[in-house]
C-alpha positions in Angstrom: 8.3 47.0 10.4 11.4 46.6 8.3 11.2 46.1 4.5 12.7 42.6 4.8 10.1 41.5 7.4 7.3 42.9 5.2 8.6 41.0 2.2 8.7 37.8 4.2 5.2 38.3 5.6 3.8 39.0 2.2 5.3 35.7 0.9 3.9 33.8 3.8 0.4 35.3 3.5 0.4 34.6 -0.3 0.8 31.0 0.5 -1.9 31.1 3.3 0.4 29.9 6.0 -1.2 29.5 9.5 -0.7 32.4 11.8 1.2 30.1 14.3 3.6 29.2 11.5 4.0 32.8 10.4 4.9 33.8 14.0 7.4 30.9 14.3 9.1 31.8 11.0 9.4 35.5 11.8 10.8 34.6 15.3 13.3 32.1 13.9 14.6 34.6 11.3 15.0 37.2 14.0 17.1 34.8 16.0 19.2 34.1 12.9 20.0 37.7 12.3 20.6 38.5 16.0 23.1 35.6 16.3 25.3 37.3 13.7 24.2 40.9 14.5 23.7 41.6 10.8 20.7 42.0 8.5 19.7 38.5 7.3 20.0 39.4 3.6 23.7 40.1 4.2 24.3 36.5 5.3 25.2 33.5 3.2 25.9 29.7 3.1 28.6 29.8 5.7 26.3 31.6 8.2 23.5 29.1 7.5 25.8 26.2 8.4 27.2 27.9 11.5 23.7 28.8 12.7 22.5 25.2 12.3 25.4 23.8 14.2 24.8 26.4 16.9 21.2 25.2 17.3 22.3 21.6 17.6 25.6 21.8 19.6 25.2 24.9 21.7 21.4 25.2 22.3 20.9 21.4 22.1 17.5 21.8 20.5 15.4 18.8 19.4 15.7 17.7 15.8 12.1 18.8 15.0 12.8 22.3 16.5 16.0 22.6 14.4 14.1 21.6 11.3 11.5 24.3 11.9 14.0 27.0 12.5 16.0 26.1 9.4 12.8 25.8 7.4 12.1 29.4 8.3 15.6 30.5 7.2 15.3 28.5 4.0 11.9 30.2 3.3 13.5 33.6 3.7 16.4 32.9 1.3 14.6 30.8 -1.3 11.0 32.3 -1.3 11.5 35.9 -0.1 14.9 36.7 -1.6 14.5 34.3 -4.6 17.9 32.7 -4.0 16.9 29.2 -5.1 20.5 28.1 -5.5 20.8 28.1 -1.6 18.2 25.3 -1.3 21.0 22.7 -1.1 22.5 24.5 1.9 19.7 23.2 4.2 20.4 19.5 5.2 17.9 18.7 7.9 18.8 16.6 10.9 17.4 13.1 11.0 14.4 13.0 13.3 14.1 10.0 15.7 10.8 8.1 15.1 9.3 7.7 18.6 5.8 6.4 19.4 3.6 9.0 21.1 2.8 8.6 24.8 -0.8 7.4 25.4 -2.8 7.5 28.6 -5.0 4.6 29.7 -8.7 5.4 30.2 -8.1 5.2 34.0 -5.3 7.8 33.7 -7.5 10.1 31.6 -10.2 9.9 34.3 -7.7 10.8 37.0 -6.3 13.6 34.9 -9.8 15.2 34.3 -10.8 14.7 38.0 -7.5 16.5 39.0 -8.3 19.7 37.1 -7.8 22.8 39.2 -11.2 24.4 38.3 -14.2 24.1 36.1 -12.5 25.9 33.2 -9.5 23.6 33.2 -11.8 20.6 33.5 -13.8 21.7 30.5 -10.6 22.2 28.5 -9.2 18.8 29.3 -12.5 17.1 28.6 -12.7 18.9 25.2 -9.2 17.9 24.3 -9.8 14.3 25.0 -13.3 14.1 23.7 -12.5 15.7 20.3 -8.8 15.2 19.6 -8.3 18.9 19.0 -4.9 20.4 18.9 -4.1 23.1 21.4 -4.1 25.8 18.7 -7.6 24.6 17.6 -8.9 24.5 21.1 -8.0 28.1 21.9 -9.7 29.3 18.7 -13.0 27.6 19.5 -15.9 30.0 19.6 -19.1 29.6 21.6 -20.9 29.5 18.2 -18.9 26.4 17.2 -20.7 24.2 19.7 -23.7 22.9 17.7 -25.9 21.2 20.3 -28.7 20.7 17.7 -26.5 18.5 15.4 -24.3 17.4 18.4 -21.1 18.4 16.6 -18.3 20.8 17.2 -17.2 22.9 14.2 -13.4 23.2 14.0 -12.9 26.2 11.8 -9.6 26.6 9.9 -7.7 23.9 11.7 -4.1 22.9 10.8 -3.7 23.3 7.0 -6.5 25.9 7.0 -9.1 23.1 6.9 -12.5 23.0 8.4 -13.9 19.8 10.0 -16.7 18.6 12.3 -16.1 16.3 15.3 -18.8 14.6 17.4 -20.0 16.4 20.5 -20.2 14.0 23.5 -23.3 14.4 25.6 -21.1 14.2 28.7 -18.9 17.0 27.3 -22.0 19.1 26.4 -23.2 18.8 30.0 -19.8 20.1 31.3 -19.6 22.9 28.8 -23.1 24.1 29.7 -22.1 24.2 33.4 -18.9 26.0 32.5 -20.8 28.5 30.3 -23.2 29.3 33.1 -20.3 30.0 35.4 -17.9 31.9 33.0 -20.3 33.4 30.5 -17.8 33.5 27.6 -18.9 35.8 24.8 -17.0 35.0 21.6 -14.2 32.6 22.4 -15.2 29.5 24.3 -12.0 29.8 26.4 -11.2 33.5 26.5 -7.8 34.8 27.6 -7.1 37.2 30.3 -7.9 40.9 29.8 -10.9 40.6 27.5 -12.6 38.7 24.8 -9.5 37.3 23.2 -8.3 33.7 22.7 -6.6 31.9 25.5 -2.9 31.3 24.9 -1.7 27.7 24.1 0.8 28.1 27.0 -2.1 28.5 29.4 -3.6 25.2 28.1 -0.2 23.5 28.7 -0.1 24.8 32.3 -3.7 23.6 32.9 -2.7 20.1 31.7 0.6 20.0 33.5 -1.0 21.0 36.8 -3.6 18.2 36.5 -0.9 15.7 35.7 1.1 16.5 38.8 -2.0 16.4 41.1 -3.1 13.1 39.5 0.3 11.6 40.3 0.8 10.5 36.6 4.5 9.9 36.0 4.4 9.8 32.2 5.6 12.8 30.3 2.2 14.2 29.3 1.3 17.3 27.3 -2.1 18.4 26.0 -1.2 16.7 22.7 -1.1 13.4 24.6 -4.9 13.7 25.0 -5.2 13.8 21.2 -3.1 10.7 20.9 -5.1 9.0 23.7 -8.4 9.9 21.9 -7.3 8.4 18.6 -5.9 5.2 20.2 -9.0 4.6 22.4 -11.2 5.2 19.3 -9.2 2.5 17.4 -9.5 0.1 20.4 -13.2 0.7 20.4 -13.5 -0.4 16.8 -13.3 2.8 14.8 -11.6 2.5 11.4 -8.5 4.4 10.4 -10.2 6.5 7.7 -12.8 7.7 10.3 -10.0 8.6 12.7 -8.1 10.3 10.0 -11.0 12.6 9.3 -11.7 13.3 12.9 -8.1 14.3 13.6 -7.8 16.4 10.4 -4.9 14.4 9.0 -4.1 15.0 5.4 -2.3 11.7 4.9 -3.4 8.3 6.2 0.2 7.5 7.1 0.0 10.0 9.9 -3.0 8.0 11.4 -1.4 4.5 10.9 0.9 5.2 13.9 -2.0 4.5 16.2 -2.0 0.9 15.1 1.2 0.6 17.0 -0.4 1.9 20.2 -3.7 0.1 20.2 -3.8 -2.9 22.6 -6.6 -4.5 20.6 -4.4 -4.5 17.4 -1.2 -5.4 19.2 -2.8 -8.6 20.6 -5.1 -9.4 17.7 -2.6 -11.9 16.1 -1.5 -15.0 17.9 2.2 -14.9 19.0 4.0 -17.6 17.0 5.8 -18.8 20.1 2.4 -19.7 21.7 1.7 -22.2 18.9 4.9 -24.1 19.3 4.7 -27.4 21.2 7.7 -26.7 23.4 8.2 -28.8 26.6 7.1 -27.7 30.0 9.5 -25.3 31.5 9.3 -27.1 34.9 11.1 -30.0 33.3 14.1 -28.0 32.1 17.3 -28.4 34.1 18.5 -25.1 35.6 22.0 -23.9 34.8 24.8 -24.0 37.4 24.6 -20.2 37.8 20.9 -20.5 38.6 21.7 -23.1 41.2 24.4 -21.0 42.8 21.8 -18.2 43.3 
């Protein structure tokens, strides 16, 4: 391990960054140095600008991906090398605000029924039933399933926070059947080659395969099940504060987005057009163009 990498890892660990963030930051800094074929501490503002343009123009990465890569480079210069004056060299691209894709309950049913095997079915049901992130799912341990209290313990989720989510009786039945078949020891969904966590990529493949077999044309990822879980909870009458706690959101503003997705809330207010006493459309004379058709 190089001295620079050790310095950066020390700073990340001092701030208790999640392991996934640590890995992403180290990888991004490696790409930054490799692009210029020079140690990163020998690079400066002009290299930062060139690298950001390379990510946007040449590699055509999404705005959020560019932001994460540049956040890693900024952390290295500002926190690791203590060059605070370089903070202004990191303008972040504007991120388009898009509503997340949500499945209907009928689509979720088709997705779960299209799982390739019992393990994949258990994973998809857990994602939808709990709203867990992929990274949280793969770290679940057998001991986190508390059938006495009917909760699932999410240990050190995003932001290094613990939380409990309800354990559905239907999910418990599936997990018990899965456990009898797979006999996982420590991790609920172990990876290949021993008692280690499954990779998040394996979860993505399990979901992607089920989407194809179900004939769902929406662009769906495992995170879509989290969005669907929150939206369906809201449509069933759950309040935003409860959903915020279940999802592990730090800010309520991150939960409010589901108001835009809930059919119950979208149609709760009367459309102002419907209250206008406009004349019957059948009595309106068609235009000449309409007649020509």
